[in-house]
Structures are given as structure tokens and as C-alpha cells.
C-alpha positions as CSV (number, residue, x, y, z in Angstrom):
1,M,-28.7,35.4,-7.3
2,D,-26.8,38.5,-8.1
3,G,-28.2,41.1,-5.4
4,K,-30.0,38.2,-3.4
5,S,-30.6,36.5,-0.1
6,V,-30.3,33.0,-0.5
7,L,-30.3,30.5,2.1
8,I,-29.8,26.6,2.1
9,T,-30.8,24.3,4.6
10,G,-29.0,21.5,5.3
11,G,-26.2,23.6,4.2
12,T,-23.2,21.7,5.7
13,G,-23.5,18.6,3.7
14,S,-22.0,17.6,0.7
15,F,-24.2,19.5,-2.0
16,G,-24.2,22.7,0.5
17,K,-20.4,23.1,0.7
18,A,-20.2,23.0,-3.0
19,F,-22.8,25.2,-3.6
20,V,-21.9,27.8,-1.1
21,R,-18.2,27.8,-3.0
22,H,-20.2,28.5,-6.2
23,L,-22.1,31.2,-4.9
24,L,-19.4,33.0,-3.4
25,S,-17.1,32.9,-6.3
26,T,-19.3,33.3,-9.2
27,T,-22.2,35.5,-8.3
28,S,-22.8,39.0,-6.6
29,V,-25.1,37.2,-3.6
30,S,-25.8,40.0,-0.9
31,R,-26.3,37.4,2.0
32,L,-25.9,33.5,2.1
33,V,-27.5,31.9,4.9
34,V,-26.1,28.1,5.6
35,F,-29.1,26.4,8.0
36,S,-28.2,23.3,9.5
37,R,-28.5,21.9,13.0
38,D,-24.8,20.5,13.0
39,E,-22.7,23.4,15.6
40,L,-19.5,21.2,15.0
41,K,-19.9,21.3,10.8
42,Q,-20.9,24.8,10.9
43,S,-18.3,25.9,13.6
44,E,-15.4,24.2,11.1
45,M,-17.1,26.0,8.1
46,A,-17.5,29.2,9.7
47,A,-13.6,29.0,9.6
48,Q,-13.5,28.6,6.3
49,Y,-15.5,31.5,5.7
50,E,-14.2,34.2,8.6
51,K,-13.4,37.0,6.3
52,E,-16.6,36.2,3.8
53,P,-19.0,39.1,5.1
54,R,-21.7,38.1,2.8
55,I,-22.3,34.6,4.6
56,R,-24.5,33.3,8.2
57,F,-24.8,30.6,9.8
58,F,-28.2,29.7,11.6
59,I,-28.8,26.7,13.9
60,G,-32.1,25.3,13.3
61,D,-34.0,22.1,12.1
62,V,-36.6,21.8,9.5
63,R,-38.8,20.4,12.0
64,D,-39.1,23.7,13.6
65,Y,-41.0,25.6,12.3
66,G,-40.6,28.6,14.3
67,R,-37.1,28.8,13.6
68,L,-38.0,28.5,9.7
69,E,-40.1,31.4,10.0
70,R,-37.0,33.7,12.1
71,A,-34.7,32.3,9.4
72,F,-36.4,33.1,5.9
73,D,-37.3,36.8,7.0
74,G,-35.7,39.0,4.1
75,V,-34.6,35.4,2.2
76,D,-35.4,35.8,-1.8
77,I,-34.3,32.4,-2.4
78,V,-34.5,29.1,-0.6
79,V,-32.5,25.8,-1.9
80,H,-34.1,22.7,0.4
81,A,-31.1,20.1,0.8
82,A,-31.7,18.7,4.3
83,A,-32.8,15.3,4.7
84,L,-32.6,11.9,6.3
85,K,-31.3,10.1,3.3
86,Q,-28.7,7.2,4.5
87,V,-31.5,3.7,3.8
88,P,-31.0,1.9,5.9
89,A,-30.7,4.2,8.9
90,V,-33.9,5.8,7.6
91,E,-35.7,1.9,8.1
92,Y,-34.4,1.8,11.4
93,N,-35.9,5.1,12.0
94,P,-39.1,5.6,9.6
95,I,-40.8,8.0,12.0
96,E,-38.0,10.4,12.1
97,A,-37.3,10.4,8.4
98,V,-41.0,11.5,8.0
99,R,-40.8,14.3,11.1
100,T,-37.7,15.4,8.8
101,N,-38.2,14.7,5.1
102,I,-42.3,15.2,5.5
103,N,-43.1,17.2,7.8
104,G,-39.9,19.7,7.0
105,A,-41.0,20.1,3.8
106,E,-44.7,21.3,4.9
107,N,-42.5,23.4,7.4
108,I,-40.6,24.8,4.6
109,I,-43.5,25.5,2.3
110,N,-45.2,27.3,4.9
111,A,-42.6,29.3,6.0
112,A,-41.8,30.3,2.5
113,L,-45.3,31.5,1.6
114,D,-45.5,33.5,5.3
115,R,-42.2,35.3,4.8
116,D,-42.9,35.8,1.0
117,V,-40.2,33.8,-0.3
118,K,-39.5,34.5,-3.9
119,R,-38.6,30.9,-5.3
120,V,-37.9,27.3,-3.3
121,I,-36.2,24.4,-5.2
122,A,-36.2,21.0,-3.3
123,L,-33.6,18.6,-3.6
124,S,-34.7,15.1,-4.9
125,T,-33.7,11.5,-5.4
126,D,-33.9,8.9,-7.9
127,K,-35.3,6.6,-5.2
128,A,-38.3,8.9,-5.2
129,S,-39.3,7.6,-8.5
130,S,-41.0,4.3,-8.0
131,P,-39.9,4.0,-4.6
132,I,-38.9,0.4,-2.6
133,N,-37.4,1.9,0.5
134,L,-38.7,4.5,3.1
135,Y,-36.4,6.8,2.1
136,G,-37.6,7.0,-1.7
137,A,-41.2,7.4,-0.4
138,T,-40.7,9.9,1.9
139,K,-38.6,11.8,-0.6
140,L,-41.2,11.5,-3.3
141,V,-44.2,12.6,-0.9
142,S,-42.0,15.9,0.0
143,D,-41.7,16.0,-4.0
144,K,-45.4,16.2,-4.4
145,L,-45.6,18.9,-1.7
146,F,-43.4,21.0,-3.0
147,V,-44.9,20.7,-6.1
148,N,-48.3,21.2,-5.3
149,G,-47.2,23.8,-2.7
150,N,-48.0,26.2,-5.7
151,A,-51.7,25.6,-5.5
152,Y,-51.5,27.6,-2.1
153,V,-49.7,30.4,-3.4
154,G,-52.7,32.5,-4.3
155,G,-51.4,36.2,-5.0
156,R,-48.4,35.5,-3.5
157,V,-44.8,35.8,-4.6
158,S,-43.6,32.7,-3.7
159,R,-43.2,29.8,-6.3
160,F,-41.7,26.1,-5.5
161,S,-40.0,23.1,-7.8
162,V,-38.0,20.3,-7.4
163,V,-34.7,18.9,-9.1
164,R,-34.1,15.5,-9.0
165,Y,-31.0,13.5,-9.7
166,G,-29.0,10.6,-8.9
167,N,-26.1,9.5,-6.4
168,V,-23.4,12.3,-6.5
169,M,-19.8,10.7,-7.0
170,G,-17.6,11.4,-4.3
171,S,-20.5,12.7,-1.8
172,R,-20.6,11.2,1.8
173,G,-22.1,7.6,1.5
174,S,-21.3,7.2,-1.8
175,V,-19.3,4.4,-3.2
176,V,-16.4,6.0,-4.4
177,P,-15.0,7.5,-1.1
178,F,-15.8,3.7,0.1
179,F,-14.0,1.8,-2.4
180,K,-11.1,4.0,-1.9
181,R,-11.0,3.3,1.6
182,L,-10.5,-0.1,0.9
183,V,-8.2,0.3,-1.0
184,A,-6.0,2.7,0.7
185,E,-6.4,0.1,3.6
186,G,-4.8,-2.7,1.4
187,A,-8.2,-4.7,0.7
188,R,-8.0,-7.6,-2.0
189,K,-11.5,-7.7,-2.3
190,I,-13.6,-5.2,-3.2
191,P,-17.4,-6.0,-2.7
192,I,-19.8,-6.0,-5.1
193,T,-23.7,-6.1,-4.6
194,D,-24.6,-7.6,-8.5
195,E,-22.6,-7.3,-11.8
196,R,-25.4,-5.8,-13.3
197,M,-25.8,-2.8,-11.1
198,T,-25.6,0.4,-12.8
199,R,-25.9,4.0,-11.8
200,F,-26.7,7.7,-13.2
201,S,-23.2,9.8,-12.9
202,I,-22.9,13.2,-11.5
203,T,-20.5,15.2,-9.8
204,L,-21.1,17.9,-7.3
205,P,-20.0,20.5,-9.7
206,Q,-22.4,19.5,-12.0
207,S,-25.1,19.0,-9.3
208,V,-24.7,22.6,-8.0
209,K,-24.7,24.1,-11.8
210,F,-27.9,22.1,-12.5
211,V,-29.6,23.4,-9.4
212,V,-28.5,27.2,-10.4
213,D,-30.0,26.9,-13.6
214,S,-33.2,25.4,-12.7
215,L,-33.6,28.2,-10.1
216,S,-33.2,30.7,-13.2
217,R,-35.7,28.5,-15.4
218,M,-38.7,27.7,-13.0
219,K,-42.4,29.3,-13.3
220,G,-42.9,27.0,-10.2
221,G,-44.3,23.4,-10.2
222,E,-41.8,21.6,-12.5
223,L,-40.0,18.9,-11.8
224,F,-36.4,18.7,-13.3
225,V,-34.3,16.3,-14.1
226,P,-30.8,16.1,-15.7
227,K,-29.3,14.0,-18.5
228,I,-26.1,12.3,-17.3
229,P,-24.4,9.5,-18.2
230,S,-24.2,6.3,-16.8
231,L,-21.7,3.7,-15.5
232,R,-21.3,-0.1,-14.5
233,V,-20.7,-0.2,-11.2
234,T,-18.3,-2.8,-11.7
235,E,-16.1,-0.7,-14.2
236,L,-16.0,1.7,-11.6
237,A,-14.4,-0.8,-9.0
238,Q,-12.1,-1.5,-11.9
239,V,-11.1,2.0,-12.2
240,I,-10.1,2.8,-8.7
241,A,-9.0,-0.9,-7.7
242,P,-7.6,-2.7,-10.8
243,N,-5.6,-5.4,-9.2
244,A,-8.4,-6.4,-6.6
245,E,-10.7,-9.0,-7.0
246,F,-14.8,-8.8,-6.4
247,E,-16.5,-10.3,-3.6
248,H,-20.6,-10.9,-4.4
249,V,-22.4,-9.6,-1.3
250,G,-25.6,-9.5,-3.1
251,I,-27.8,-6.5,-3.2
252,R,-29.1,-4.6,0.4
253,P,-32.3,-4.4,1.6
254,G,-34.3,-1.3,-0.6
255,E,-31.6,-1.3,-3.1
256,K,-32.4,-1.4,-6.2
257,L,-30.7,-2.9,-9.6
258,H,-30.7,0.3,-11.7
259,E,-31.8,3.7,-11.0
260,E,-34.8,5.2,-12.4
261,M,-35.4,9.1,-12.4
262,I,-38.6,8.9,-14.5
263,S,-40.7,6.5,-14.7
264,T,-43.1,5.2,-17.6
265,D,-46.6,6.6,-15.6
266,D,-44.7,9.7,-15.3
267,A,-43.7,10.1,-19.3
268,R,-47.3,11.4,-20.3
269,R,-46.3,14.6,-18.1
270,T,-42.7,14.7,-19.6
271,V,-41.3,16.8,-21.8
272,D,-37.3,16.9,-23.6
273,M,-35.8,20.2,-23.1
274,G,-32.6,19.3,-24.6
275,D,-30.4,18.9,-21.8
276,H,-32.8,18.1,-19.0
277,Y,-36.4,17.1,-18.7
278,V,-39.2,18.7,-17.0
279,I,-42.2,16.3,-15.3
280,Q,-45.1,18.6,-15.1
281,P,-47.6,18.8,-12.7
282,Q,-51.1,17.3,-13.8
283,T,-52.8,20.5,-12.1
284,E,-55.4,23.6,-13.3
285,W,-53.0,26.2,-12.2
286,W,-50.1,24.7,-14.4
287,N,-52.4,24.9,-17.6
288,R,-53.4,28.1,-16.7
289,R,-49.6,29.0,-17.2
290,G,-49.7,27.6,-20.4
291,G,-46.6,25.0,-20.2
292,I,-43.2,25.5,-20.8
293,G,-42.7,23.9,-24.6
294,G,-40.1,21.1,-25.3
295,S,-41.1,17.9,-26.8
296,P,-43.1,15.5,-25.0
297,V,-41.2,12.4,-24.9
298,A,-42.9,8.7,-25.7
299,S,-45.4,7.3,-24.0
300,D,-43.6,4.3,-23.0
301,F,-40.5,6.3,-22.1
302,S,-38.4,5.7,-19.1
303,Y,-35.0,7.4,-17.5
304,S,-33.2,4.7,-16.0
305,S,-29.7,3.9,-15.5
306,D,-29.9,0.7,-17.8
307,K,-31.7,2.1,-20.6
308,N,-29.5,5.7,-20.8
309,T,-28.0,6.1,-24.0
310,H,-25.2,7.8,-22.8
311,W,-22.6,5.4,-21.0
312,L,-19.1,6.4,-19.1
313,S,-16.3,4.4,-20.6
314,P,-13.4,3.1,-17.8
315,D,-10.9,6.1,-19.6
316,E,-14.0,8.6,-18.8
317,L,-14.4,7.3,-15.2
318,A,-10.6,8.0,-14.7
319,V,-10.6,11.5,-15.9
320,M,-13.4,12.1,-13.6
321,L,-12.1,10.5,-10.4
322,K,-9.1,12.4,-10.9
323,E,-11.1,15.7,-11.1
324,M,-12.3,14.6,-8.1
């Protein structure tokens, strides 16, 4: 990152704010562009960095190719975090999700190629693996676009990769602030969709570090998946609200019982890199690059929150919540 010009789309979101803090405090990045469409969030964020000369704020939408092309001028690295990601809202506004999550991804790729951006990494979601809701389906298409965007590179310097991880603990829209709000309001019952439900667990600092590490590793075409622990939603609720009762409300439309980040069908293209997995593309241009090493996983392998070998205990959950 040192000496580089970096742009992040969706830069006023939970991940974007943590990413900006990390880069400004730990690197000598020459310029950091926060690209988003919410002027209020940008003005609030700009007030926090009024004495930071390296940061810039660009109003714009990933649906607008012309604005992206202008914003990418002189940029070395792009992190694409912008998306419509609330499952119920996406189900109710499907065309809007397609325009942002799919058409926006195409615009990012084309603008990066036309402006000679060196590295682009897109943030994905567990919901893109074997998707059952529209959000997951649009992000699966987005993942495919970024991975295979490398086929359009030719003699250009641009490279595209993807990072996929589960729900971020404590981010906006996650269950942790929801449970905490209920406790603060004096609720005696905590809604639980299903007692069997499990989730992967990653914190904002961990997700930022994994993205930065993936930027340094990428050749272009990889889909990076971190090895992270799982948790049981009932245990999380008990840690946050030990005196509350559970109210079973049933699984919501488009919601999975367990999260999945690597499907069995993707296993034959997946290698174990120690602290993370990489799903490799099945393309001739990737084969010509010689691969990345690692150990192939078993043919019947899948990486899902219920089959994980690493689980957070209630004590570990309490420590994590305290740190958050």
C-alpha cells in the first residue's frame, strides 16, 4: 500500500470505515479515495479526517460508468465493497439489486481496465455459495464477473480477485447490535429463528486484514476464503442476554440454517493455503499462470458453518463482544 493511490467503493459502510482507519494508521498510502453515494455519511466521515491530507471523498454510484472512470484516474488499487445486501430489501427490489450488484460490477471491471488500475479486489459473501436468495445470486454473478474479468486483461496491468467471508460481528445489520438493542430496551425475550442455526464469525479488523493480505497475494482470478470459527446463534444470544428467554420465530425467507463459503462442487478447484482457502478458476489463462501451490482439498469437501472444526466457546464469544 505504501506510496499507492487506493480507492474503496462503499467506503462509508462498516467495512469501508474500518478499512480507511487501518490504511491511514498502518500504511504510507499516498491517497485514499472514499467513493460512495451517501453525501451525509461522507460529510460525517470527512469531519473525522479533516486534518488528514491523504483522504478524498467522491460522491458517485457504481451504476455510473462515467463517474467511475473519472474516479479511477491515477488509482493503483480498488477495493469494491459497495452492494445492495439486505436480503428482504433485495427480494423486494430485485432490478435495483441487479443494477448495483451485477451491472455495477461490470462497470468496475471496465473502468479499471480503461484506467489501468493494477489490482481490484471485490468483497463477496457466504450467500454467494449455493445461493437461495436474490442477494446471493447477484453476488455469485458478481464473483464470476470479477474472476473472469481477467480474461479481458490482454496486455494490460489490471488484475481482479474476490474475497468471500461470512457475517461480520457487530456490523450494521448483523444480529449482535440487534440483540444488544433489545437488551437495552429491557426485552425479556430474544427472537431466535432456529435453535440449530450456526454462523461463521469474523470481526471487522479480521476482515480488513484478510482483504489487505489478499491484495498482496493475488495474481488475479483467485477467490479467497479465510479460515474462521463458527458459533451457535443460541449461545451468542445467551452471552448477550443471559436472563432472557428464547422466542422461536422461524427461519425468514431467503435465510439458510447454516452458512456455506465453499460448496462441494467448488471443492475440486479449491486448495488449502494454511490459514485460508483459494477457489481457483477453471480457465486456460489461469492454467498458463501455473497455479498458486497449496494442498488440494478432498473431493467431497465443503466449508460450512455447521461442519467447521473451530467453534467459539461462550467465554470466547464474551471476550470478542467485549473487544467489539
